[in-house]
Each structure stands twice: as C-alpha cells, then as structure tokens.
C-alpha positions as CSV (number, residue, x, y, z in Angstrom):
1,X,58.3,28.8,19.1
2,X,58.9,32.2,20.6
3,X,55.5,33.3,21.7
4,X,56.8,36.7,23.0
5,X,56.6,38.2,19.5
6,X,52.8,37.7,19.3
7,X,51.8,40.1,22.3
8,X,50.8,43.5,21.4
9,X,51.1,47.0,23.2
10,X,47.7,48.2,22.2
11,X,44.3,47.0,21.3
12,X,44.5,48.4,17.8
13,X,47.6,46.4,17.0
14,X,46.4,43.4,18.8
15,X,43.3,43.4,16.7
16,X,45.2,43.7,13.4
17,X,47.7,41.0,14.4
18,X,44.9,38.6,15.3
19,X,42.9,39.2,12.1
20,X,46.1,38.8,9.9
21,X,47.1,35.6,11.5
22,X,43.6,34.1,11.4
23,X,43.4,34.9,7.6
24,X,46.8,33.4,7.1
25,X,45.5,30.2,8.6
26,X,42.6,30.1,6.3
27,X,40.2,30.7,9.2
28,X,36.6,32.0,8.6
29,X,36.8,35.5,10.0
30,X,33.8,37.7,10.9
31,X,33.3,40.9,13.0
32,X,30.8,42.5,15.2
33,X,31.6,46.2,15.2
34,X,30.5,48.2,18.1
35,X,27.5,50.3,17.1
36,X,28.3,53.5,19.1
37,X,31.7,53.5,20.7
38,X,35.4,54.3,19.5
39,X,38.7,53.4,20.9
40,X,41.1,55.4,22.9
41,X,42.8,56.7,19.6
42,X,39.5,57.1,17.8
43,X,39.9,53.6,16.2
44,X,36.9,51.3,15.4
45,X,36.0,48.8,18.1
46,X,35.0,45.3,17.4
47,X,34.5,41.7,18.7
48,X,36.5,39.7,16.1
49,X,35.9,36.0,15.6
50,X,37.9,33.4,13.9
51,X,36.9,29.7,13.2
52,X,39.2,26.9,12.3
53,X,38.3,23.3,11.5
54,X,35.1,21.5,10.5
55,X,32.0,23.7,10.2
56,X,29.8,20.9,11.5
57,X,32.3,19.1,13.9
58,X,30.7,17.6,16.9
59,X,33.2,19.1,19.3
60,X,34.4,22.8,19.5
61,X,37.0,24.6,21.6
62,X,36.2,28.3,22.4
63,X,38.9,30.6,23.4
64,X,37.9,34.1,24.5
65,X,40.0,37.2,25.5
66,X,39.3,40.6,27.0
67,X,36.2,39.7,28.9
68,X,37.8,42.3,31.3
69,X,39.1,44.7,28.7
70,X,42.6,45.6,30.1
71,X,43.3,42.0,30.7
72,X,43.1,41.5,26.9
73,X,46.9,41.8,26.3
74,X,47.4,38.4,27.8
75,X,44.5,36.5,26.0
76,X,45.1,38.3,22.7
77,X,48.9,37.3,22.8
78,X,48.0,33.6,23.4
79,X,45.4,33.6,20.7
80,X,47.7,35.1,18.1
81,X,50.6,32.8,19.2
82,X,48.3,29.7,18.8
83,X,47.5,30.8,15.3
84,X,51.2,30.6,14.5
85,X,51.7,27.3,16.4
86,X,52.0,24.5,13.9
87,X,51.7,21.8,16.6
88,X,48.5,23.2,17.9
89,X,47.1,23.7,14.4
90,X,48.0,20.2,13.5
91,X,46.6,18.6,16.7
92,X,43.3,20.5,16.3
93,X,43.0,19.4,12.6
94,X,43.8,15.8,13.6
95,X,41.2,15.9,16.3
96,X,38.5,16.8,13.8
97,X,37.2,19.7,16.1
98,X,36.3,23.3,15.3
99,X,38.3,26.0,17.1
100,X,36.6,29.3,17.7
101,X,38.6,32.3,18.9
102,X,36.8,35.4,20.0
103,X,39.1,38.4,20.2
104,X,38.2,41.1,22.5
105,X,34.9,40.4,24.1
106,X,35.1,43.8,25.7
107,X,37.0,46.0,23.0
108,X,36.2,49.2,24.7
109,X,37.8,48.2,27.9
110,X,40.8,46.7,26.1
111,X,41.4,50.0,24.1
112,X,40.6,52.4,26.9
113,X,42.6,50.4,29.6
114,X,39.5,49.7,31.6
115,X,38.4,46.5,33.2
116,X,34.7,47.5,32.8
117,X,33.0,48.2,29.5
118,X,31.5,51.3,27.9
119,X,28.7,51.3,30.5
120,X,30.9,50.7,33.4
121,X,29.8,47.1,33.6
122,X,31.9,44.2,34.6
123,X,31.1,41.7,31.8
124,X,32.0,38.8,34.1
125,X,29.1,39.7,36.3
126,X,26.7,40.8,33.6
127,X,25.4,37.3,32.4
128,X,22.5,37.4,34.8
129,X,18.8,36.8,34.5
130,X,17.6,40.4,34.5
131,X,14.0,39.4,34.7
132,X,14.6,37.9,38.2
133,X,15.0,40.0,41.3
134,X,18.7,41.3,41.5
135,X,20.5,40.8,44.7
136,X,21.8,43.5,47.1
137,X,25.5,43.6,48.1
138,X,25.1,45.4,51.5
139,X,28.9,45.0,52.3
140,X,29.8,46.8,49.1
141,X,27.4,49.5,50.0
142,X,29.3,50.3,53.2
143,X,32.5,50.4,51.4
144,X,31.5,52.3,48.2
145,X,32.1,55.9,49.4
146,X,35.5,55.0,50.8
147,X,36.5,52.8,47.8
148,X,35.9,55.8,45.4
149,X,36.5,59.0,47.5
150,X,36.1,62.5,46.2
151,X,39.8,63.0,45.6
152,X,42.8,60.8,44.6
153,X,45.0,59.6,46.1
154,X,42.7,59.1,49.1
155,X,43.2,60.8,52.5
156,X,44.8,58.8,55.3
157,X,41.4,58.7,57.3
158,X,39.7,57.2,54.2
159,X,42.1,54.4,54.0
160,X,42.0,53.9,57.8
161,X,38.2,53.2,57.4
162,X,38.8,50.5,54.8
163,X,41.6,48.9,57.0
164,X,39.3,48.8,60.0
165,X,36.6,47.2,58.0
166,X,38.9,44.6,56.6
167,X,40.3,43.9,60.1
168,X,37.0,43.5,61.6
169,X,35.5,41.2,58.8
170,X,38.5,39.6,57.4
171,X,40.5,39.7,54.2
172,X,38.3,37.2,52.4
173,X,35.1,39.0,53.3
174,X,36.7,42.3,52.1
175,X,37.6,40.7,48.8
176,X,34.2,39.2,48.3
177,X,32.4,42.5,49.3
178,X,34.3,44.5,46.7
179,X,34.7,41.9,43.7
180,X,31.7,39.7,44.2
181,X,29.5,42.0,42.0
182,X,26.8,44.6,42.8
183,X,23.8,46.2,41.1
184,X,23.1,49.3,43.4
185,X,25.9,51.6,42.2
186,X,26.2,52.3,38.4
187,X,29.4,54.4,39.0
188,X,30.9,51.8,41.3
189,X,33.4,49.0,41.1
190,X,32.3,45.5,39.8
191,X,28.9,46.9,38.7
192,X,27.0,44.0,37.1
193,X,24.6,46.2,35.2
194,X,20.8,46.7,34.8
195,X,20.5,44.8,31.5
196,X,22.5,42.7,29.1
197,X,25.4,44.7,27.6
198,X,26.2,44.9,23.8
199,X,29.0,42.4,24.3
200,X,26.6,39.9,26.1
201,X,24.1,40.0,23.3
202,X,26.8,39.7,20.6
203,X,28.4,36.7,22.3
204,X,25.0,35.0,22.7
205,X,24.3,35.4,19.1
206,X,27.7,33.8,18.3
207,X,27.1,30.9,20.6
208,X,23.6,30.2,19.0
209,X,25.1,30.2,15.6
210,X,28.3,28.5,16.2
211,X,28.0,26.2,19.2
212,X,24.3,25.3,19.9
213,X,24.2,22.6,17.3
214,X,27.4,20.9,18.6
215,X,27.6,18.0,21.1
216,X,30.5,19.2,23.1
217,X,32.1,22.4,24.0
218,X,35.4,23.2,25.8
219,X,35.7,26.9,26.7
220,X,38.8,28.7,28.1
221,X,38.4,32.4,29.0
222,X,41.7,34.3,29.6
223,X,42.1,36.6,32.6
224,X,44.9,38.3,34.7
225,X,45.4,40.0,38.0
226,X,45.0,37.3,40.7
227,X,47.6,34.9,42.1
228,X,51.4,34.5,42.0
229,X,53.2,36.2,39.2
230,X,52.9,34.2,36.0
231,X,51.0,31.4,37.5
232,X,47.8,30.2,35.7
233,X,45.1,29.3,38.1
234,X,42.6,27.0,36.4
235,X,39.1,28.2,37.7
236,X,36.1,26.2,37.0
237,X,33.5,28.4,35.2
238,X,30.3,26.3,35.2
239,X,27.4,26.0,37.5
240,X,27.6,24.7,41.1
241,X,27.4,21.1,40.0
242,X,29.7,18.3,41.3
243,X,29.5,16.3,38.0
244,X,30.5,19.3,36.1
245,X,33.4,20.3,38.3
246,X,34.6,16.6,38.2
247,X,34.6,16.7,34.4
248,X,36.6,19.9,34.4
249,X,39.2,18.3,36.7
250,X,39.3,15.2,34.6
251,X,40.1,17.4,31.6
252,X,42.6,19.7,33.2
253,X,43.8,18.0,36.4
254,X,43.0,18.1,40.1
255,X,44.4,21.6,40.4
256,X,41.3,23.0,38.9
257,X,39.8,25.3,41.5
258,X,36.2,26.4,42.2
259,X,34.9,29.6,44.0
260,X,31.9,27.4,44.9
261,X,34.0,25.3,47.4
262,X,36.4,28.2,48.3
263,X,39.4,26.7,46.7
264,X,39.9,29.6,44.2
265,X,41.7,33.0,44.6
266,X,38.6,34.5,43.2
267,X,35.6,35.5,45.4
268,X,32.3,33.7,44.6
269,X,30.5,35.5,41.7
270,X,27.5,35.3,39.6
271,X,26.7,36.2,36.0
272,X,30.0,34.9,34.6
273,X,30.5,34.9,30.9
274,X,30.6,31.0,30.5
275,X,27.0,30.9,31.9
276,X,25.8,32.1,28.4
277,X,26.6,28.7,26.9
278,X,24.4,27.0,29.4
279,X,21.6,29.3,28.4
280,X,22.0,29.3,24.6
281,X,23.3,25.7,24.0
282,X,21.2,23.5,26.3
283,X,21.8,20.3,24.3
284,X,25.7,20.8,24.4
285,X,28.0,19.2,27.0
286,X,30.0,22.2,28.3
287,X,33.3,22.1,30.1
288,X,34.6,25.6,30.9
289,X,37.3,27.3,32.9
290,X,39.0,30.6,33.2
291,X,42.8,30.8,33.0
292,X,43.7,33.4,35.7
293,X,47.3,34.6,35.5
294,X,49.0,36.3,38.4
295,X,50.5,39.7,38.1
296,X,51.0,41.5,41.3
297,X,49.6,41.1,44.9
298,X,45.9,41.7,45.4
299,X,46.5,44.9,47.4
300,X,48.1,46.5,44.2
301,X,45.4,45.1,41.9
302,X,42.6,46.6,44.0
303,X,44.5,50.0,44.3
304,X,44.9,50.2,40.5
305,X,41.3,49.4,40.0
306,X,40.1,52.0,42.4
307,X,42.4,54.7,40.9
308,X,41.3,54.0,37.3
309,X,37.7,53.9,38.5
310,X,38.1,57.1,40.3
311,X,39.5,58.6,37.0
312,X,36.5,57.3,35.0
313,X,34.3,59.2,37.4
314,X,36.4,62.4,37.2
315,X,37.0,63.0,33.5
316,X,38.4,66.5,34.5
317,X,41.4,65.1,36.2
318,X,44.8,66.5,35.2
319,X,46.3,64.9,32.0
320,X,49.5,64.0,33.9
321,X,47.5,62.1,36.6
322,X,45.4,60.5,33.9
323,X,48.5,59.0,32.0
324,X,50.1,57.8,35.3
325,X,46.8,56.1,36.4
326,X,46.2,54.5,33.0
327,X,49.9,53.3,32.8
328,X,49.6,51.7,36.3
329,X,46.4,50.0,35.3
330,X,47.9,48.5,32.2
331,X,51.1,47.5,34.0
332,X,49.1,45.8,36.8
333,X,47.1,43.5,34.5
334,X,49.9,42.9,31.9
335,X,53.5,42.3,32.7
336,X,55.3,43.3,29.5
337,X,58.3,41.1,30.0
338,X,59.4,38.1,28.0
339,X,59.7,35.7,30.9
340,X,56.1,36.4,32.0
341,X,54.8,36.0,28.4
342,X,56.7,32.8,28.0
343,X,55.4,31.4,31.2
344,X,51.8,32.4,30.3
345,X,51.8,30.9,26.9
346,X,53.4,27.6,28.0
347,X,50.6,27.1,30.4
348,X,47.9,28.2,28.0
349,X,49.2,25.8,25.3
350,X,49.3,22.8,27.7
351,X,45.7,23.4,28.8
352,X,44.5,24.0,25.3
353,X,46.1,20.9,23.9
354,X,44.5,18.9,26.9
355,X,41.1,20.2,25.7
356,X,41.8,19.2,22.2
357,X,42.6,15.7,23.3
358,X,39.5,15.4,25.5
359,X,37.3,16.7,22.7
360,X,38.8,14.2,20.2
361,X,38.4,11.3,22.6
362,X,34.8,11.8,23.4
363,X,32.3,9.5,21.6
364,X,30.1,11.1,18.9
365,X,26.3,10.7,19.7
366,X,24.1,9.3,17.1
C-alpha cells in the first residue's frame, strides 16, 4: 500500500480524511468540538475519535496524534493510512481487540501550526497533579529572556549569551533546561500550564469511558522533531518503573529508550500525556510509548520553535515574516516528501502490528 496518499497538507483536510476513512471502515466515530477556539481558516476544531473492534474487548490499542499540534501531520497520516490498510484491519479483527484512534489531541496547534495549544501550553507537560506544589525550572528562567528576545531574528549578542550558557553547562543541560517543562512563564517555551487544559480533560473523559474497564492497553503517541531524518525512536512513556520498561521492551524490542535512564534523545520530562491512563485506568495494565520521528538537527528545531513562539508573543509582526515563520515551523516538524512518509509509515505499521500481537497473546483475566 502506498501510504503517502494519506498524509494531508492542512489540519482541516486531515480531519476530513480521517473521519471519512473511519466511517468507511464501520468504526464508531464521535467528536469533542472545541468550545471556544476556531482554526487558522476559521474552521471548527475538534478532537475526533474512532473505535474499531469489540466494544468490550479485554485489550485495546490506542493511537493518538497531534499532542504537539504541528506534529500532527505525521500522526494523522499514519492513522488514515492504517484505516486503509487491509492487513492491519484484518490482524486487529483476528486479535479480538479494540482499536481506538484519537485524531488531533491538540487541534488548535495542528491548525495554527503551533506546538503548544490555545493557552500556550505544551500538552505533553500538562498532565500534572496541579494540587501538588509545582516545580521551578531555574535554568529555564535564566535563559527565557534570551530565548524569546524583543525582536526577531535575535541580535548577535543575544545568541552569544545562549552559546556561552550552553558551553558552560553542556548541550544536554541546555536541552533539558529549555524542553524539560516550566511553570513560571506563561508566555514561554514548553509551558506546562497552571491547570488541566481542555484537551487534558477531554482525553481523560475518553479514557474513563473507553479504556478503564479493559484489562490491557497498548498506547502509541506520535511525535516528530528529534533524531535522525525519518528514524522512529521508540520512547517509553510510562512511570519510572523497571517492570514497566521491561514490558515495553518485550513488546517493541530492546531499542526502546527511556529518558529516565538517559537513553532517549528527549530530555527528562514530567506530565506526559500517557500518564493520564495510569490515573484514569488504575486496573488496566498499560504499555505505552511515543514514536518520535526525526526531521532536522536539534539546533534547527529549537530555532523554529523560538521563532514561532516569538511570533505568538508579537501578533503585530509583518505578514511576510509571519508567513515565513509559520512555513518554517511546519517544514521543520513535517517533511513533505514521499521517502520520509514511506519510512514513517513502515515503522509505525511494524510497531502497531507488534502491539496487536502482544495484546492478542496476553491471557484474559477471570
């Protein structure tokens, strides 16, 4: 199957393709429409869900896209391709599992070409216990005024300050300071929020209704932006628990990485989306990972994020500059070429078929 035809150039087209493909498969489709926001072209925004398979199956496979909005082009393409993939559909049916696809966890970011949501929140940092004391990222606080300067592109002395910090503390510390998540600066990068977002609440409702009664859950969350071009890093997405990590590696192979032990290209973060399943489905055995597809070197990714974030904080920027920054953001997180799409889908399909096999093989509890 040629998967390249199932990737879309806009959020609106991706959503329409997903819904059409899901209905053609006979999936149960339902939607959570955003109560206040509209898309970049004025379109309705929604988190769209499709369920295939047994309503009361003991095992379920959950596939989520666009947790980081602009990264949704990749995950959406894979979801739509799967809905046209007869081998996958037959294997899922044979396994007797439920397959739940959530299209565009962050529809606002997908449509507006932002990684963050409508509240400038990074959803993959937002699944926190907001009743507990929130941490302080002192390193980010030092960097914040230089990451998002008054004008763009930044002045040479501004970049020299960031280079000096990175040289002094190291590249890993620099990445962790910026991307680990922070609560102090609501206008800043990788802001975790002050409360649960709309997407957070909607996803938790879905987990309670669709997953909490099941015995086993396999969850794959699609991401882009880190690592070699087209390579899918399999990043463990559960708690810091050796048994859970071992099960993920038994499912998907020893190449599964973890930011807890430093083997991942990702910095260590908290409040990741898959944590919601551990909160809402305490009786369910959960095996979760992110598929992180490489696009460009980290330096370009960070620059694209900084530029787009600066633009968000400066809505009066010239239209030509706005278009240039938005195009750079999209192109950094989505490589619109057939070879990249083919490579992306092949790896997604292999990981998903492995999950189907593992869910089918597990014994059913009495």
